[in-house]
C-alpha positions as CSV (number, residue, x, y, z in Angstrom):
1,M,-55.6,-12.8,6.4
2,E,-53.4,-13.4,9.6
3,T,-50.8,-15.2,7.9
4,S,-50.0,-12.8,5.2
5,R,-49.8,-10.0,7.8
6,L,-47.3,-12.0,9.7
7,R,-45.4,-12.6,6.8
8,E,-45.2,-9.0,5.9
9,E,-44.1,-8.3,9.5
10,T,-41.3,-10.7,9.3
11,I,-39.5,-9.1,6.4
12,P,-37.3,-6.8,7.6
13,L,-37.6,-3.0,7.4
14,L,-34.3,-2.7,5.3
15,S,-35.1,-4.8,2.7
16,F,-36.1,-4.1,-1.0
17,R,-39.5,-5.3,-0.4
18,R,-40.2,-2.9,2.2
19,A,-38.0,0.0,0.9
20,D,-41.1,2.5,0.7
21,E,-41.6,1.9,4.5
22,A,-37.7,2.7,5.3
23,I,-37.5,5.7,3.2
24,G,-40.9,7.0,4.9
25,V,-39.3,6.2,8.6
26,A,-36.1,7.9,7.4
27,A,-38.0,11.1,6.1
28,L,-39.9,11.1,9.2
29,I,-36.7,11.3,11.4
30,V,-35.5,14.1,9.3
31,V,-38.7,16.1,9.5
32,V,-38.5,15.7,13.3
33,F,-34.8,16.5,13.9
34,S,-34.9,19.4,11.4
35,I,-37.9,20.8,12.9
36,L,-36.4,20.4,16.2
37,W,-33.2,21.9,15.4
38,G,-34.8,25.0,13.8
39,V,-36.5,25.5,17.1
40,V,-33.5,25.0,19.1
41,S,-31.4,27.4,16.8
42,R,-33.9,30.0,16.9
43,Y,-34.1,30.3,20.5
44,I,-30.5,29.6,21.5
45,F,-28.1,30.9,18.7
46,P,-28.3,34.3,17.7
47,Q,-28.6,33.3,13.8
48,P,-31.5,30.5,13.3
49,A,-30.8,27.9,10.9
50,A,-32.4,28.8,7.8
51,W,-32.2,25.3,6.0
52,T,-34.4,23.4,8.5
53,Y,-37.5,24.6,6.7
54,E,-36.6,23.8,3.3
55,L,-35.4,20.3,4.6
56,A,-38.5,19.6,6.6
57,I,-40.5,20.4,3.6
58,M,-38.6,18.0,1.2
59,A,-38.5,15.3,3.9
60,F,-42.3,15.6,4.4
61,A,-42.9,15.2,0.6
62,Y,-41.0,12.1,0.7
63,L,-42.8,10.8,3.7
64,V,-46.2,11.5,2.3
65,F,-45.3,9.8,-1.2
66,F,-43.3,6.9,0.1
67,G,-45.9,6.2,2.7
68,S,-48.6,6.2,0.1
69,V,-46.7,3.4,-1.7
70,A,-46.6,1.4,1.4
71,G,-50.3,2.3,2.0
72,V,-51.4,1.1,-1.5
73,R,-49.1,-2.1,-1.0
74,L,-50.5,-3.0,2.3
75,G,-54.3,-2.0,1.4
76,T,-54.7,0.8,4.0
77,H,-56.0,3.3,2.1
78,A,-59.7,4.4,2.7
79,A,-62.3,2.8,0.8
80,I,-65.9,4.0,1.3
81,D,-68.0,1.6,-0.6
82,V,-71.5,1.7,0.9
83,L,-73.0,3.1,-2.0
84,V,-71.4,0.7,-4.6
85,T,-72.3,-2.4,-2.3
86,A,-76.1,-1.2,-3.0
87,F,-75.6,-2.0,-6.7
88,P,-76.3,-5.0,-8.6
89,A,-73.0,-7.4,-9.0
90,S,-72.5,-6.3,-12.6
91,W,-72.4,-2.7,-11.7
92,Q,-69.9,-3.3,-8.8
93,R,-67.7,-5.3,-11.3
94,A,-68.0,-2.2,-13.7
95,I,-67.2,0.2,-11.1
96,A,-64.3,-1.9,-9.8
97,W,-62.8,-1.8,-13.1
98,F,-63.2,1.8,-13.8
99,N,-61.8,2.5,-10.4
100,Y,-58.7,0.2,-11.1
101,L,-58.1,1.8,-14.6
102,L,-58.5,5.2,-13.3
103,L,-56.1,5.1,-10.5
104,A,-53.6,3.3,-12.7
105,A,-54.0,6.1,-15.2
106,F,-53.9,8.6,-12.3
107,F,-50.3,7.0,-11.1
108,V,-49.0,7.1,-14.5
109,V,-49.9,10.9,-15.0
110,M,-48.3,11.5,-11.7
111,T,-45.2,9.7,-12.5
112,V,-44.7,11.5,-15.9
113,L,-45.6,14.9,-14.5
114,F,-43.3,14.5,-11.6
115,A,-40.4,13.2,-14.0
116,W,-41.0,16.1,-16.3
117,Q,-40.9,18.6,-13.6
118,A,-37.6,17.2,-12.0
119,W,-36.2,17.2,-15.8
120,T,-37.2,20.9,-16.3
121,S,-36.0,22.0,-12.9
122,R,-32.4,20.4,-12.8
123,Q,-30.9,23.6,-13.2
124,V,-33.1,25.6,-10.6
125,H,-31.8,25.4,-6.9
126,T,-33.2,25.8,-3.6
127,I,-32.5,29.0,-1.7
128,A,-31.1,27.8,1.8
129,L,-29.7,24.7,0.9
130,D,-28.7,25.3,-2.9
131,L,-29.9,21.6,-3.9
132,S,-31.3,21.1,-7.2
133,R,-34.9,21.1,-7.6
134,S,-34.9,17.7,-9.1
135,L,-34.2,16.2,-5.7
136,S,-37.5,17.4,-4.9
137,Y,-39.5,16.1,-7.7
138,G,-37.3,12.9,-8.8
139,P,-38.1,10.9,-5.7
140,L,-41.7,12.1,-6.1
141,A,-41.7,10.3,-9.7
142,V,-40.3,7.3,-8.2
143,A,-42.7,7.0,-5.4
144,S,-45.5,7.7,-8.2
145,A,-44.2,4.8,-10.2
146,G,-44.0,2.6,-7.2
147,M,-47.6,3.3,-6.4
148,F,-48.5,2.3,-10.0
149,I,-46.6,-0.8,-9.8
150,Q,-48.1,-1.7,-6.2
151,H,-51.6,-0.9,-7.6
152,L,-51.2,-3.4,-10.4
153,I,-49.8,-6.1,-8.1
154,V,-52.3,-5.5,-5.4
155,E,-55.6,-4.6,-6.8
156,R,-57.6,-7.1,-8.7
157,P,-60.9,-6.3,-9.8
158,W,-61.3,-9.5,-11.5
159,T,-61.5,-11.2,-8.1
160,A,-63.8,-10.5,-5.2
161,R,-62.6,-7.6,-3.0
162,V,-61.0,-8.9,0.1
163,H,-60.1,-6.5,3.0
164,R,-56.7,-7.2,3.7
165,N,-55.9,-5.2,6.8
166,V,-58.7,-5.6,9.1
167,E,-57.2,-4.2,12.3
168,S,-56.3,-0.9,10.5
169,L,-57.4,2.2,12.2
170,I,-58.4,3.6,8.7
């Protein structure tokens, strides 16, 4: 447990293996400074910055989805298995496989739907920033694909479940 956690912490944030976290951190910084600039411009300048809300919304979506990729990779998603542990071992295995396949299908569907939305909205632009809506949906398709890949790598219903992040607050 401890060695895998230390190994993860020694990987630099700006590496390919932790790109999801780096994108989430950058998105959080954009959200904070965008909202801060929106408030400052509203009370100091005669014309408030109209683009700050739009940018904060896009960055927040990136933060949530790329943070979810990191959450799947690190195993910090919530798991309430009180009822499942009361079942016999064969049922627990069946439920684990069902959960595994259901989440894999869900991530694939999200990837396809976000990719489709990015493709169909490529000519539609945002109001304040005049950016293509594909910039909103395309990265969410990439993040959904990342969740699918991390799910396939991390979750293994054919082995006993090991809680990977004991010190997690979740």
